[in-house]
N, C-alpha and C positions, 0 to 999 in steps of 0.2 A: 519753540525757539526764540522767543522773546529775550526770557532771560538768559541763556545761551549770549546772544547778542549783547547783553546787556554787560554780561560778566566779562566778556572778551575786553570791553573797553574800562572797567575797571583793571584789569591786568596791565592794560595797555598803559593806564595812567600811574599803575604803581610803577610799570617797567622806567616811565620817566625820569619818577622821584630816584629811585636807583641811578640809573644812567646822571643826573646831575651831581648826586654826590658823589659818586666815581669817578666824574670829566672835572672836579676841582684839581687834580693831580697837572692837569694843565697849566695852574696858576702859579707852579714851581717858580718862576722865573720872578717873582714879588720874594720869594725866600732866601736868592741867591747872593743879593748883596747884605741884607742882614748877618746870615751866617760866615760869610766873609770878613765880614767888620769885626763879627761877635768873636770868632775865634781864629782869625786871621789863617784861612784856608785860602786855596786860588781858587781861582773860577774853575775851572775846569776837576777840580777836584769835587767841590758842589756837586757843578753839573753831573758828576759821574754818577749820583746818588739818582734824579731822576733816572736815566740811560739805563740804571741795575733796576728799578722800577718796570719801565716798561716793558725791556727784555724779560723781566720775571714776567709779566703780564702775558705774554705771546707763549710760552709754554704752558702756564698756570690752566689759559682761553684752553688749551687742547685737553688738558687734563678734565678740564672741567666739564667738557662735551662728554668726556669718555664715561665722567662717573654719573653725568645727568644718567645716563641710558639707565644704568644700575639703581639710583635712590631718586629721582626725579628733580626738577629744576627747582623744586621748594628750599629741598637741604643744601643743593648746592650755592645757589643764592644766600639763604642766609649764613653760611660758613664761611664764604666771600665777604659781606658784609664785616663779619666779625673780625678778620685777619687784615682786613682793608683800615678798621676802625683803631685795630689795636697795635697796627704797625706805625699808623700815624701817632698814635697817643702816645707809644712806646720811643719813637723820635725827640721826644720831648729830654729823652736822658742823652742827646746826642754831646753834652759838653764833655762826655766820657771820651769822646775821639770820633773820629768821622767812619772806625769800624761798624761804630753802635747806629749814626746816622745809615750807613749801607745795609745793614741786617733789618732795621725794624721798618725804615722807610722803604727802601729798594727792594729787600727780598720779602718779606712778612706783607706789609703796604699791596707792593707789586702782586704777591701772590694771589690776594684777596681781590683786586683789579680784575686780574683775568677771570679768576671762579665769577665774580661776580656781574660781567662783562659778558661772560655769553651765553648766559642764560636767559635773558629778555630778547635777544634776536634769535636763539634757538626755540624760542616757546611762541612768541608772536607770530611765526612765518606757521606754523601750526595752527593757531587762532584766525590768523586772518588768508586764505589763499586766496580770497578774492583779491587782497591789498598788498601784494608781495612788496614791492619798492615802497609803495608809500609806509607801509607800520614799518617795516627795518629803519625808514629814514625819519621817523618819529621816537624810533626806540632809543638809535645812537646819537636822535639829535640832543637830546637832553644831554647825552656827554661831552658833546659837543661845546654847550651851551655852559657847561657847568663851572670853568673859569669866567664867564663871565658877572659870576655873582661870588665867587670865592676871591677874587683878585683883590676886588678894593674890600671885600671884609676883613681878608688876613693884613690886608695894608693897613686896616685900621686898629686890629690886635697886634700888631707888631709892635707899632707905634706906642698904644700905651699896655701891653703888660709883657712888651718881648718875644723874641721870636722862640723860645722854648714854649713858652706860657702858651702862645697859639700853637702850637701841633696838640698839643695837650687838650685845648677847649676843641679844635676840630676834629681831632680824632673820635671825641668824644660825641661828636655831631653825626659824624659819619657811621659810627655802630650803630646808632639809634635810625636812622634813616633808613640805612641800608637794609638792617637785618629785618624792620617790619615790613620796609615793602616789597622784600622776598619772600616773605609769608603768601605774598599772593600770586606767587610764581606757579602754578599749578598747568599739566600739558590739557588738549580738551580732551572730550569722552572718546572712546575709540569709535564709534558711529557718528562723530561729529559731524556736521556737514552746513554750509553757508547757502544762505537761497541765492541764486542765480548760478552758484556757481557748477552745478551738475549740467544743467541746463544747456550751461551755453558751452562746454569743455569741448562738445563737437568742432563747433568753429572756432574756439580760442584754444591755442596750441599750447599743452600742458607738456610735461616733463613724460617720456615715455614709460620709465621706470627708474627703484629706486636703486642711490648704489648705496653701498656699503663705503667706510673709509679707507680699506684694501683696495675695494674695486676703483674706487677716484682715486688712491693713489698711483694706479698703474695707466691714469691715462693724462697723454702730457696737457691737457687742457687744466688740471688740475693744478698742474705748476706754471702754465701762462699766465691764472689768474693769479697767485703767488707773486709773479714778477711783477706786474700790473700793479697789485697792492704796492709792492716793496716801493718801486719806482714815485709813487705817488705820496707815497710816507716821507721818501729822502728828501723830497722838494720841500712838503710841507713843513715836516719838523726841521728841517735849516732854516725856516723863517722863526719857526714860535722858538726853539734854543736860541737866537740869537737876536731877538725882537728888540728888545729893548737899547741892548748898546747900539745894534746896527740905527738905530733911528736916532739914537744921540751921536753917533758919529757923523754918519751921510748928512743929517737934518740940522746938527748942534740943539737936538730939542734936549728939555731939563729933566731931570730923573725922572719927576711928577709926569711930566707929557708923556713919557716914554711909558712908564708905570700904566696910564691912563689909557695909551693905544696898546696897549698887552689886551685891555679889556676889552677893548671896541671891536678887535680884529676876533676876537674868542666868538664874538656874535659870529662871523660869517661862517668860524669851525661848525658851530651850532646848525644856523641856517643851512648851509652848504647840504650838510647831511639829509636833512630833510629835502631841500629843494631838486636836486639832482636824482634823488633817489625815487623823490615822486616823476619826475622827468623821464626818468630809465624804464616806468610803465607806460608810456608811450612810446620813445623814439628806441626803444630797445638800452640794455646794460652794453653794449660793444660800443655804440653811439657816444654815449657817455662818456666813457673813458675816452674816448680819441679827443673830443670836444675839454676836457678835462687835460690832457697832455697838450694840446696846442694854444690854449690858452695861456698854462704856463707858461709855457717857451715864451710865447709875447711880452708874460708880466715878468719874469724874469730880466729880459732883454732890458727892457725898459727900467728896469730897476737898476740900472747900471749908470743911467745918466739923469735918477731924480734926487731934487735938491730938497725941493716944499717938503714939511712936514706933512701937511694934508695929503697931497698927491704920494706922497710915499704908505701913507696910513691907507688910503684908498687899494692900492694896490698889493699893500700886502695883507688885505681884508679878501681881494678877490683870489690871491693863494690859499689863504684859508679857508675859501666858498668850495674850492677845488680839492684841498686837504679832505675835509668834511664831506665832500661829494663821494671820494672815493668811499670812506669807509660807511657812508648811506646804500652807496650804490650794491656793494659788493658782497652782501648777505643774499642778497636777494641774487645776485650773479650766480653763486654757489649753489644755491636752491634751485634755481632753473637749469645747469648741468648737470646738478646730481640728486632733488628731489630733497626733501624736508627730512624726512625718517630719522635721517643722521646726518644733518646740518650741523649738529652740535659739533661733533668731531671733525665734522669735514670742514666747518669754516671755522672754528677752532685751530685746527693745527696750519691753516692759512694764516690766521693774526700772528705768527711765528716772524709773519716780514713784516711786522708792525714794529717789534722789538729789535729785528737787524735792521729796518730802516730808520730807526729811532737812535740806533747807533752811529750807521754809516752816514746820514744826513748832517747831523751835528759837528760829527768828526771829519767828515771833508769839507765844509763851508770855514769850520774855525782852524783847518790845516791851512786852507791855502789861504785864509785871512792873515796870517802867522808869517808865510812863506812871502806874500806882498807888500804885507801893512796894508792892506784898502782890500774893502769886499766885493771892488767891480769885477774882477776876474774870479772869483766864485761864483758870482751872480753869472755871468755870463758861462760857464762851464756847465751851468746848472740847465742853463735857458738849452742850451745844443742837447744836454742831455735830452731833458721834455720833447722835444722835436723828434727823437730817434725814436723815443718811448709810444710815439702812437702809433708807431707802427704795428708793435703787438694786438692790440683790442681788433687792430684791422685784419689779422690772419688767423684769431681765435674764432674757433664755429665749435658748438657743441660735439660731445661725445658720440661716436655711433653706436647704434644698438648690436645687439646678438645678430639682427639680420643685415647691418650694413647700414641702416640708416640712420637720417641724424636725431638725437634728441632734441624735438621741439622746447623752442624757449618759451614759457606762460608769459602770458599776460593778462590784466587784471580780465574777470567776466563783467560783464554788463550788470549792474543795479535796477532791480526790480523791487 
């Protein structure tokens, strides 16, 4: 038993390494201006590479969840690492045209992101049935923190070696890190148990049965969770996609200060994934999402009148806390409602909300900004959307069992 407990923490550590490397995708904004200047592309054309990567991620995560059922998590994780590293490395040949950037960074890299992202989540909920929210928060927290490490490193490399050489260097590093960490991704033994979970199961509410992907898709709850994730992504990604130029326009920040802000708010993305997921073990997943939406409604409203760089950074940081909180909490939410056996495919398909939200959020804020000439109107609309969004988690309930009773939502077992 002691060996198994130790091993699960080694797997958790490897998962964090994987997610930090994969989460470097959130540092994309530091590549935007260098690419525009080097090749005279438009901001919209360059941003599309990031959008393609995240959209591809959602569908690749679903494919990875299905594939993992047949070949196990290790193969999927290592394949994801290879594709991700290769895609970023090959983006160094983007001087041949935008199509190369879209194919390499967007499609190949995005596919690797999706395959790699779903593995730690689906694997760790099986190793940590006693800490479901906490451990999914730890796993995806690394993803949110990836930009914190990558943004300043990539900025320095771009200045010293150029944007294309930076893609090559980072791609090689990602390949090694994710493939090596992916080797540790294995499922627990069939008879795996954690002390305290069985003894506490009569008092702690647990999922009454395991759902297959097809069964989950026949419940309205799956779609409700998808919508909640989509709405939360739309809000957060609208800030992520426009953070640097928004800070410059609204607060008059310099290019360097705006770039620094991107790194600062990425801390919120990572911290929120852990903090909200951990809190969800105590107050419940539904109430976490109610809080996320209401807090963001207030923050986006406040952003319409802010002029201070420090205050803008603080408010954007809180938005990223909420953005990360959705990703930290939703895997446990899905496991609560549908069981952990097929959570890889069930939550993997749910991650298509990430892809669609990543397209809709930036498009919404950019379109309104272009039409009105300022960000204020867009921020007001997003504030209203967040306020209405709070209704969804208030009405969602666990699926009913065959006998008509509700599926109980699990809470962490007492530690003994």
